[in-house]
Backbone bond lengths (Angstrom), bond angles and torsions (degrees), N, CA, C in turn:
res aa  C-N    CA-C-N  psi(-1)  N-CA   C-N-CA  omega(-1)  CA-C   N-CA-C  phi
1 M - - - 1.456 - - 1.523 109.27 -
2 S 1.290 115.30 135.30 1.454 121.31 -176.41 1.527 111.53 -84.41
3 M 1.326 115.26 146.19 1.450 120.28 178.85 1.531 110.99 -100.16
4 H 1.320 117.09 4.49 1.457 121.25 -178.25 1.520 110.74 -88.08
5 A 1.314 115.48 153.46 1.461 120.98 176.07 1.526 109.32 -69.66
6 A 1.301 115.07 156.76 1.467 120.07 176.66 1.519 109.33 -65.18
7 A 1.306 115.51 152.19 1.455 121.28 178.72 1.526 110.04 -67.72
8 P 1.320 118.03 149.83 1.469 119.56 176.02 1.529 110.14 -65.40
9 E 1.315 116.10 156.95 1.463 121.11 176.66 1.528 108.49 -55.79
10 P 1.341 117.86 124.77 1.470 118.55 -176.08 1.524 113.47 -69.42
11 R 1.318 114.64 145.55 1.467 123.79 171.38 1.529 105.09 -128.42
12 F 1.304 116.13 128.45 1.457 118.69 -174.54 1.517 111.79 -111.76
13 Q 1.318 114.22 144.83 1.458 122.18 175.33 1.516 106.68 -125.27
14 L 1.336 116.70 132.19 1.454 122.20 176.20 1.514 109.00 -93.33
15 I 1.323 115.77 126.24 1.447 121.91 179.31 1.521 107.44 -116.34
16 Q 1.327 117.27 124.36 1.446 121.53 174.78 1.520 107.43 -98.12
17 A 1.313 115.73 121.91 1.448 120.73 -175.37 1.529 110.04 -135.06
18 S 1.311 115.74 -175.92 1.454 121.94 176.81 1.515 107.27 -136.67
19 R 1.337 114.91 138.56 1.454 119.70 178.30 1.530 107.00 -137.86
20 D 1.291 118.21 125.43 1.462 123.08 -178.48 1.521 111.90 52.45
21 G 1.329 116.90 36.73 1.454 121.42 177.33 1.515 115.54 80.44
22 L 1.342 117.46 0.84 1.458 121.30 178.88 1.528 109.17 -112.16
23 P 1.348 116.81 146.78 1.460 118.77 178.05 1.531 111.52 -68.36
24 A 1.321 114.85 146.27 1.460 122.01 176.83 1.522 107.85 -130.98
25 L 1.320 116.32 136.96 1.462 122.17 175.54 1.529 107.44 -111.80
26 I 1.317 115.48 120.83 1.467 121.18 -177.10 1.518 108.51 -116.44
27 M 1.319 116.17 121.15 1.459 122.31 176.38 1.528 105.72 -108.46
28 V 1.350 116.36 110.03 1.457 120.28 -174.44 1.527 110.76 -118.11
29 N 1.312 114.93 138.21 1.457 122.97 177.44 1.535 107.82 -82.37
30 T 1.325 116.60 108.71 1.459 121.00 -175.47 1.531 113.32 -88.94
31 S 1.325 117.86 2.79 1.469 119.54 -177.51 1.523 112.87 -91.22
32 L 1.322 118.29 -0.65 1.465 120.29 -178.42 1.529 111.31 -75.98
33 H 1.324 115.09 156.83 1.467 122.03 -179.05 1.520 109.52 -122.76
34 P 1.329 117.86 87.25 1.464 119.20 -175.55 1.521 114.00 -59.72
35 D 1.326 117.66 -33.44 1.464 119.59 -179.89 1.524 111.53 -67.26
36 V 1.325 117.26 -24.44 1.463 122.30 179.24 1.520 110.92 -91.34
37 D 1.329 117.09 -43.47 1.469 121.48 -170.04 1.517 116.15 -93.40
38 A 1.318 118.13 -16.23 1.466 120.08 -173.55 1.517 112.93 -59.50
39 E 1.308 118.08 -38.24 1.469 120.05 -179.28 1.520 111.82 -65.38
40 A 1.334 117.30 -39.76 1.467 121.53 -178.26 1.525 112.60 -79.71
41 F 1.332 117.20 -27.61 1.467 121.75 -175.20 1.535 109.56 -128.47
42 P 1.348 117.85 72.01 1.459 119.88 -173.10 1.534 115.65 -86.42
43 W 1.328 117.77 -1.53 1.461 121.11 -176.38 1.507 111.63 -109.69
44 L 1.332 116.10 126.47 1.464 122.20 174.90 1.523 108.43 -90.00
45 V 1.316 116.12 129.17 1.457 122.09 174.70 1.522 106.76 -111.97
46 S 1.320 116.52 131.80 1.456 119.60 175.79 1.524 109.81 -125.95
47 L 1.317 114.12 134.00 1.456 122.07 176.38 1.515 107.05 -108.80
48 S 1.296 118.52 123.61 1.461 122.40 177.10 1.520 108.05 -104.88
49 I 1.338 115.22 111.18 1.459 122.33 -176.14 1.526 108.14 -109.29
50 P 1.335 118.01 125.43 1.464 119.12 -179.58 1.529 112.07 -69.78
51 I 1.326 115.39 141.90 1.467 121.64 174.21 1.528 105.68 -83.87
52 L 1.328 116.23 123.74 1.462 120.06 -177.93 1.522 112.24 -82.48
53 N 1.305 117.35 -37.82 1.470 121.89 -179.64 1.518 107.93 -120.85
54 M 1.341 115.67 103.28 1.455 118.34 -178.08 1.526 111.18 -119.76
55 N 1.326 114.90 157.91 1.453 120.87 178.75 1.534 109.43 -91.95
56 Q 1.330 117.48 -173.47 1.457 121.16 -177.68 1.530 112.99 -63.29
57 A 1.319 116.44 -26.40 1.460 121.21 178.49 1.532 111.60 -82.29
58 R 1.347 116.73 2.43 1.465 124.55 -179.23 1.536 112.07 66.01
59 L 1.347 115.47 26.20 1.454 122.42 173.18 1.530 107.66 -107.13
60 C 1.316 117.09 177.88 1.455 119.95 -177.27 1.527 111.42 -109.46
61 D 1.338 114.86 156.48 1.460 119.68 175.01 1.529 108.65 -83.08
62 D 1.328 116.75 179.79 1.471 121.01 -176.61 1.518 112.03 -59.73
63 Q 1.336 117.45 -42.38 1.469 120.46 -178.82 1.529 111.35 -64.01
64 E 1.324 116.96 -43.75 1.460 120.29 177.96 1.531 110.66 -67.28
65 S 1.321 117.42 -37.34 1.464 120.46 176.86 1.523 110.28 -61.36
66 Q 1.318 117.17 -41.61 1.479 120.51 177.64 1.519 110.99 -63.51
67 R 1.349 116.68 -39.90 1.476 120.15 178.23 1.522 110.24 -63.34
68 L 1.335 116.43 -45.11 1.468 120.31 179.08 1.514 111.92 -63.69
69 N 1.329 117.33 -42.04 1.471 121.40 178.37 1.519 110.36 -61.51
70 A 1.338 117.21 -43.36 1.473 120.94 -179.95 1.523 111.07 -65.33
71 F 1.325 116.68 -40.50 1.468 121.21 178.79 1.524 110.07 -65.05
72 E 1.316 116.58 -43.91 1.468 122.14 177.09 1.535 110.20 -59.64
73 D 1.318 116.71 -47.15 1.474 121.26 178.77 1.521 111.25 -60.17
74 A 1.342 116.74 -40.92 1.473 120.62 -179.43 1.531 110.59 -65.57
75 L 1.317 116.88 -37.70 1.471 119.16 -179.88 1.522 111.82 -67.85
76 L 1.327 117.04 -36.15 1.468 121.09 -176.21 1.535 112.52 -93.10
77 A 1.334 117.08 -6.31 1.466 121.93 -169.87 1.526 115.12 -53.39
78 G 1.295 118.26 -42.57 1.456 119.67 -174.35 1.513 115.42 -91.52
79 M 1.316 117.32 -3.51 1.466 118.57 178.83 1.525 109.51 -76.04
80 E 1.289 116.06 135.46 1.475 120.00 176.92 1.525 108.67 -65.03
81 D 1.346 115.79 139.39 1.461 119.88 178.90 1.522 111.91 -55.59
82 S 1.315 116.43 -31.21 1.468 120.39 -177.73 1.531 112.42 -80.30
83 A 1.348 117.43 -3.59 1.472 120.32 -176.28 1.527 113.30 -93.99
84 Y 1.320 117.80 -8.45 1.453 120.20 -178.28 1.522 110.47 -157.24
85 R 1.326 115.13 167.01 1.458 122.32 175.03 1.524 106.83 -124.62
86 Y 1.324 115.87 114.93 1.463 122.96 -176.60 1.520 109.88 -79.61
87 V 1.332 117.17 119.90 1.461 122.27 -179.87 1.517 110.85 -85.57
88 G 1.328 117.21 -45.08 1.451 122.15 -178.16 1.505 110.52 141.06
89 H 1.339 116.37 -154.73 1.458 119.05 178.77 1.529 111.09 -146.03
90 I 1.330 113.40 158.69 1.462 122.33 179.76 1.525 107.01 -125.05
91 T 1.328 115.73 126.82 1.452 120.75 176.80 1.515 107.01 -110.57
92 W 1.349 115.61 120.96 1.457 120.45 -174.31 1.531 109.52 -165.55
93 N 1.302 116.40 137.56 1.464 123.04 169.98 1.523 113.51 52.07
94 G 1.328 116.41 44.36 1.462 120.31 174.88 1.518 115.33 81.59
95 I 1.324 116.80 9.33 1.469 121.80 -177.29 1.521 110.18 -133.44
96 R 1.333 115.70 144.81 1.476 122.14 168.51 1.522 105.55 -111.89
97 D 1.325 117.05 115.59 1.461 122.86 176.38 1.526 108.13 -98.54
98 V 1.317 116.42 121.30 1.459 123.62 177.28 1.516 106.93 -101.98
99 L 1.340 116.41 130.02 1.473 121.41 -173.73 1.522 111.75 -122.76
100 F 1.334 116.53 134.58 1.460 120.84 172.77 1.516 109.37 -157.22
101 Y 1.331 114.66 158.66 1.461 121.45 -179.45 1.522 110.37 -105.78
102 V 1.344 115.68 143.95 1.454 121.99 179.79 1.524 110.23 -137.21
103 A 1.320 115.48 167.13 1.456 121.17 175.56 1.521 110.68 -85.39
104 K 1.345 116.62 -40.08 1.460 121.58 -174.11 1.530 109.70 -126.36
105 P 1.337 117.04 98.44 1.464 119.44 -174.75 1.527 114.29 -63.38
106 E 1.335 117.99 -34.82 1.464 120.28 -178.48 1.524 110.16 -61.11
107 Q 1.332 116.60 -43.78 1.464 120.33 179.24 1.520 110.78 -65.10
108 A 1.317 117.75 -40.50 1.463 121.24 -179.90 1.527 110.90 -64.00
109 V 1.325 117.52 -44.00 1.459 121.43 -179.41 1.529 109.94 -64.93
110 E 1.320 117.33 -43.40 1.463 120.97 178.06 1.532 109.96 -60.05
111 Y 1.312 116.51 -46.26 1.466 121.10 179.57 1.536 110.81 -61.12
112 L 1.324 116.95 -46.61 1.469 120.97 -178.32 1.521 111.59 -63.38
113 N 1.331 117.33 -40.32 1.459 119.72 177.46 1.532 111.09 -61.94
114 T 1.325 116.64 -40.19 1.468 120.37 176.64 1.522 110.81 -63.99
115 Q 1.341 116.66 -45.02 1.464 120.89 179.92 1.523 111.61 -61.74
116 M 1.323 117.40 -37.31 1.462 119.90 179.57 1.528 111.02 -64.00
117 Q 1.323 116.54 -39.64 1.466 120.01 179.11 1.527 111.10 -66.56
118 L 1.330 117.00 -30.85 1.463 121.94 -179.12 1.527 112.51 -85.86
119 S 1.328 117.40 -10.95 1.462 120.83 -174.29 1.534 111.27 -74.56
120 D 1.330 114.70 170.75 1.471 121.05 175.88 1.521 111.73 -70.68
121 S 1.321 117.35 -12.42 1.471 122.30 -177.75 1.526 111.06 -127.29
122 P 1.361 117.86 59.67 1.469 119.34 -175.12 1.521 113.67 -65.06
123 N 1.328 118.83 -16.97 1.465 121.33 -179.19 1.523 112.93 -93.05
124 T 1.326 117.34 -0.99 1.462 120.22 176.72 1.527 108.39 -65.66
125 K 1.310 116.27 128.28 1.465 121.74 -177.42 1.538 109.48 -83.95
126 V 1.316 115.86 92.87 1.456 121.61 179.76 1.523 108.23 -98.63
127 H 1.321 115.69 129.07 1.459 120.39 176.18 1.532 108.16 -95.92
128 I 1.334 116.45 127.33 1.463 121.37 178.16 1.527 108.55 -109.86
129 A 1.306 115.92 129.26 1.467 120.80 177.71 1.526 108.89 -129.00
130 T 1.322 116.08 148.08 1.463 121.50 174.84 1.521 108.55 -123.69
131 K 1.309 115.33 147.67 1.461 121.39 -179.50 1.517 108.14 -144.60
132 H 1.314 116.75 130.21 1.449 120.13 174.88 1.530 107.87 -73.75
133 D 1.319 116.23 116.21 1.472 122.38 -175.37 1.525 107.79 -137.78
134 P 1.348 117.12 65.52 1.472 120.83 -173.27 1.528 114.20 -65.24
135 E 1.310 117.61 -15.55 1.466 119.90 178.21 1.522 112.01 -102.07
136 W 1.339 116.12 3.91 1.478 122.63 179.43 1.527 111.43 55.17
137 K 1.328 116.23 42.86 1.463 120.23 -179.91 1.525 111.63 -61.52
138 V 1.333 117.40 -38.36 1.466 120.12 179.81 1.521 110.32 -63.19
139 Y 1.334 116.72 -47.46 1.469 119.55 179.03 1.519 111.16 -61.54
140 R 1.304 117.00 -46.13 1.471 120.85 -177.70 1.540 111.02 -60.66
141 K 1.331 116.63 -31.42 1.460 120.02 179.18 1.536 111.08 -65.99
142 Y 1.340 117.23 -36.32 1.459 120.75 -176.55 1.517 114.09 -94.50
143 S 1.303 117.14 -20.56 1.457 119.96 -176.44 1.515 110.16 -83.52
144 L 1.304 115.75 108.57 1.462 120.33 -179.99 1.524 112.35 -92.46
145 A 1.315 116.32 -29.42 1.461 120.69 -177.00 1.532 109.54 -90.83
146 R 1.279 115.55 140.91 1.473 121.01 176.95 1.515 109.05 -116.26
147 N 1.321 114.21 145.55 1.488 119.52 179.04 1.509 109.81 -76.81
């Protein structure tokens, strides 16, 4: 059981950007408070999910976006809201990167691996990475709105 407070109600902002000459769509949760949560959640976890049906810009259509959203929801479904802070996701160059901060990365990775095996797409090759980011530099880079 987690001793952390529940995450604030998410508010999302869509950012259209370009990276290496390709379009990128960034959906960022602007309701997070890095100055409050960074100490409790110093580890960034990123899930890189391949886009199965992409267009010429290496982005996904609405149907593929819905599939990716459902897969993302299934992976995070059993995690307690108080156990992580959801940053959002970035869709770019054939990949959807899902980003969130946790206190204990080993537990998060173990949980995510279990959820992937239980999902409707257990053969999807998802890459999981963790990074110690105690100052939430990654979040601050994408968060344009301030509370």
